[in-house]
C-alpha positions as CSV (number, residue, x, y, z in Angstrom):
1,X,7.6,-28.3,3.6
2,X,6.3,-27.9,0.4
3,X,8.2,-27.0,-2.5
4,X,6.5,-25.7,-6.0
5,X,8.0,-26.4,-9.4
6,X,8.4,-23.6,-11.7
7,X,7.8,-23.3,-15.3
8,X,11.7,-23.4,-15.8
9,X,12.1,-26.7,-13.7
10,X,13.4,-24.9,-10.6
11,X,11.8,-25.4,-7.4
12,X,10.8,-23.1,-4.9
13,X,10.1,-23.2,-1.4
14,X,8.7,-20.7,1.5
15,X,12.1,-19.8,2.6
16,X,12.6,-17.5,-0.5
17,X,9.5,-15.5,0.2
18,X,10.4,-14.7,3.7
19,X,14.1,-13.5,2.4
20,X,12.1,-10.8,0.0
21,X,10.0,-10.3,2.9
22,X,12.8,-9.0,5.1
23,X,15.1,-7.7,2.4
24,X,11.7,-5.5,1.4
25,X,11.1,-4.3,5.0
26,X,14.7,-3.6,5.7
27,X,14.8,-1.4,2.7
28,X,11.6,0.4,3.9
29,X,12.9,0.9,7.2
30,X,16.2,2.2,5.4
31,X,14.5,4.7,3.4
32,X,12.5,5.7,6.3
33,X,15.9,6.7,7.8
34,X,16.7,8.6,5.1
35,X,13.6,10.3,4.9
36,X,14.1,11.3,8.4
37,X,17.5,12.5,8.1
38,X,16.6,14.6,4.8
39,X,13.5,16.1,6.7
40,X,15.4,17.0,9.6
41,X,18.0,18.9,7.3
42,X,15.0,20.6,5.6
43,X,13.7,21.9,9.0
44,X,17.3,22.6,10.7
45,X,18.7,24.4,8.2
46,X,15.7,25.9,6.0
47,X,13.0,26.3,8.4
48,X,15.5,27.3,11.1
49,X,14.0,24.8,13.5
50,X,16.0,23.8,16.8
51,X,17.6,20.2,15.6
52,X,15.7,18.4,18.5
53,X,12.1,19.7,17.3
54,X,13.4,19.0,13.7
55,X,14.7,15.5,14.6
56,X,11.5,14.8,16.7
57,X,9.2,15.9,14.2
58,X,11.1,13.9,11.2
59,X,11.3,10.8,13.0
60,X,7.6,11.1,13.7
61,X,7.1,11.5,10.0
62,X,9.1,8.5,9.3
63,X,7.2,6.3,11.7
64,X,4.1,7.2,10.3
65,X,5.4,6.2,6.8
66,X,6.3,2.9,7.9
67,X,3.2,2.1,10.0
68,X,1.0,3.2,7.0
69,X,2.1,0.0,5.7
70,X,0.9,-2.1,8.4
71,X,-2.6,-2.4,7.1
72,X,-1.9,-3.7,3.8
73,X,0.6,-6.0,4.9
74,X,-2.2,-7.6,7.3
75,X,-4.6,-7.5,4.4
76,X,-2.1,-9.3,1.7
77,X,-1.6,-12.1,4.8
78,X,-4.9,-12.9,5.5
79,X,-5.8,-13.0,1.5
80,X,-7.9,-9.9,2.1
81,X,-7.5,-8.2,-1.3
82,X,-11.0,-7.3,-1.8
83,X,-10.5,-3.7,0.1
84,X,-8.2,-1.0,-1.7
85,X,-8.0,1.1,1.2
86,X,-5.0,-0.4,2.7
87,X,-3.0,0.2,-0.4
88,X,-4.4,3.8,-0.8
89,X,-3.6,4.8,2.7
90,X,-0.1,3.6,2.4
91,X,0.3,5.5,-0.9
92,X,-1.7,8.6,0.1
93,X,0.6,9.0,3.3
94,X,4.2,8.4,1.1
95,X,2.8,11.1,-1.2
96,X,1.6,13.2,1.6
97,X,4.5,13.2,3.2
98,X,6.6,13.8,-0.2
99,X,4.7,16.9,-0.8
100,X,5.0,18.0,2.8
101,X,9.1,17.5,2.3
102,X,8.8,19.6,-0.8
103,X,6.7,22.5,0.8
104,X,8.7,22.7,3.8
105,X,11.8,23.1,1.4
106,X,10.4,25.6,-0.8
107,X,8.0,27.9,1.6
108,X,8.9,31.4,2.2
109,X,12.6,32.6,1.7
110,X,13.9,29.0,1.1
111,X,15.2,27.2,-2.2
112,X,14.5,23.9,-3.5
113,X,17.6,21.9,-2.6
114,X,18.8,18.3,-2.8
115,X,17.7,17.3,0.4
116,X,14.4,18.1,-0.6
117,X,14.7,16.0,-3.6
118,X,16.1,12.9,-1.8
119,X,13.2,13.1,1.0
120,X,10.4,13.5,-1.4
121,X,12.1,10.6,-3.2
122,X,12.5,8.2,-0.5
123,X,9.4,8.7,1.8
124,X,7.2,7.4,-1.5
125,X,10.3,4.5,-1.8
126,X,9.1,3.4,1.8
127,X,5.3,2.8,0.2
128,X,7.5,1.1,-3.0
129,X,9.0,-1.7,-0.6
130,X,6.0,-1.7,1.7
131,X,4.3,-3.1,-1.5
132,X,7.0,-5.4,-2.3
133,X,6.8,-7.0,1.6
134,X,3.4,-7.2,0.9
135,X,3.8,-9.1,-2.4
136,X,6.3,-11.7,-0.7
137,X,3.6,-12.2,2.4
138,X,1.2,-12.9,-0.3
139,X,3.0,-15.2,-2.5
140,X,4.7,-17.0,0.9
C-alpha cells in the first residue's frame, strides 16, 4: 500500500478516498430518497394522484437521478476525462428533474410549496454528491 506525502507533511493512503467515495455515495442516495418523498407529496397532494402511483413515479425518478451519475463515475474511474458527455448527462438529468418538480407543484390550480423547494434542491444535490464521489474515485 502506497502512502502519499502531502505538502503539510501529513500522509494520505487509498483508504481516505474510499471513505470519501462511500460518504458521497451515501449522501447521494439520501438526497434521492428525500427527493422521492417530496415528489410523492407533490404528486399526491397537489396533483391529486393516487399515492401508490405517485410513489412509483417518484421512486422511478429518484432511481433515474442516481443512475445518471454512473457513467460519470465509470469515466472518472477509468481516467477517461476526455468526454464531457457523462458529466453533462448527470447534471442535465438533475436539472430536468428539478424543473419537473417545480412544474408539477405550480401547474394548474396548485401553488408553490415547501415540498417543491425541497425537491428542486435535493435532486441537483444527487448530482453534486455524484460529482464528489467521482472526484474521490479519480483520486484513489
